[in-house]
Each structure stands twice: as structure tokens, then as C-alpha cells.
C-alpha positions in Angstrom: -61.1 -160.1 -50.6 -58.3 -160.2 -47.4 -54.6 -158.8 -47.2 -51.1 -160.1 -46.7 -48.9 -157.1 -45.7 -44.9 -156.8 -44.8 -43.8 -153.2 -45.1 -40.8 -151.3 -44.0 -38.8 -154.6 -45.4 -35.1 -152.9 -45.1 -32.1 -154.4 -47.6 -28.7 -153.2 -48.8 -28.1 -153.4 -52.3 -25.8 -151.8 -55.2 -28.3 -150.9 -57.3 -28.1 -147.9 -59.2 -26.4 -145.9 -62.5 -23.6 -144.1 -61.0 -20.2 -146.0 -60.3 -20.9 -145.2 -56.7 -24.2 -146.7 -56.1 -22.5 -149.6 -57.6 -19.9 -149.7 -55.3 -20.8 -148.2 -51.9 -24.5 -149.5 -52.5 -27.8 -148.2 -50.4 -30.9 -149.1 -47.9 -33.2 -149.6 -49.6 -37.2 -150.6 -48.7 -39.0 -152.7 -49.9 -43.4 -152.8 -49.1 -45.8 -155.8 -49.9 -49.1 -156.3 -50.1 -50.3 -159.9 -51.7 -54.2 -160.1 -52.2 -55.5 -163.3 -51.3 -58.6 -165.0 -49.6 -57.0 -165.9 -46.6 -60.6 -168.2 -45.1 -58.9 -171.4 -45.6 -56.1 -170.3 -44.0 -58.1 -169.0 -41.1 -60.8 -172.3 -40.8 -57.4 -175.2 -40.7 -54.6 -173.4 -38.9 -52.3 -175.0 -41.4 -49.7 -172.4 -43.4 -49.1 -174.9 -46.0 -53.3 -173.3 -47.0 -51.3 -169.7 -46.6 -48.8 -167.5 -48.3 -45.2 -168.3 -45.7 -44.6 -164.4 -45.1 -41.1 -165.8 -44.6 -41.0 -167.5 -48.2 -42.4 -163.8 -49.2 -39.8 -162.0 -47.1 -37.1 -164.6 -48.6 -38.2 -164.2 -52.2 -37.8 -160.2 -51.6 -34.7 -160.0 -49.8 -32.9 -162.3 -52.8 -34.0 -160.0 -55.6 -32.6 -157.2 -53.1 -29.5 -158.8 -51.8 -27.7 -161.3 -55.3 -28.1 -160.0 -57.8 -27.2 -155.7 -59.2 -29.4 -153.9 -60.9 -29.1 -150.6 -62.5 -32.4 -150.5 -62.5 -34.4 -151.2 -59.9 -38.1 -151.1 -59.8 -41.2 -153.0 -58.2 -41.2 -155.3 -61.6 -38.7 -158.2 -60.7 -41.0 -158.8 -56.6 -43.5 -158.6 -58.4 -43.0 -160.8 -62.0 -42.0 -163.1 -59.2 -44.7 -162.8 -56.3 -46.8 -163.3 -58.5 -45.1 -166.5 -60.0 -45.9 -168.2 -56.5 -49.1 -166.7 -55.0 -52.3 -165.7 -57.4 -55.1 -163.7 -55.6 
């Protein structure tokens, strides 16, 4: 099984339970690892046969920046990505 890894993606968000976290915001760092078979994209060199890491980044960015969560954890990211990408 191959992996696509995005590390240390930085986002500024307003997540947390404290009023100061919601008003001042803070930087969040996210790592994503997607396990998949990259045999076909390695043979065809066609992006549509692979996982577009720009789309992955954009999905994570949307989660981290467009909404506010009291408790931000990986389940939001995992549930979103798993709807689009399966091993």
C-alpha cells in the first residue's frame, strides 16, 4: 500500500471552548496520511487516476477555516476525506 502524506499544513482558525480562542484565534497544524494503491497513476501519469493532493489540502482548509468548532479533532477531517478517498 502506498501513501500520500501532507505534513504540517498550517491554518488559522477560531476553534476552542474559551471566548479568547474564539475571538483571537490560533494556528493549527494538520498532518494527513492517505493509504492507497498508486500503481495505476504510476503507470499512466494521469492525475485523475491518483489522489489530487491540492484537493485534499483544500478540503482540510475548508474544515479548519470556514467553520468554528468547540472541539476540533480528526473526526471532521477523516469523515470528509473518507467520503472521497478509499484505500
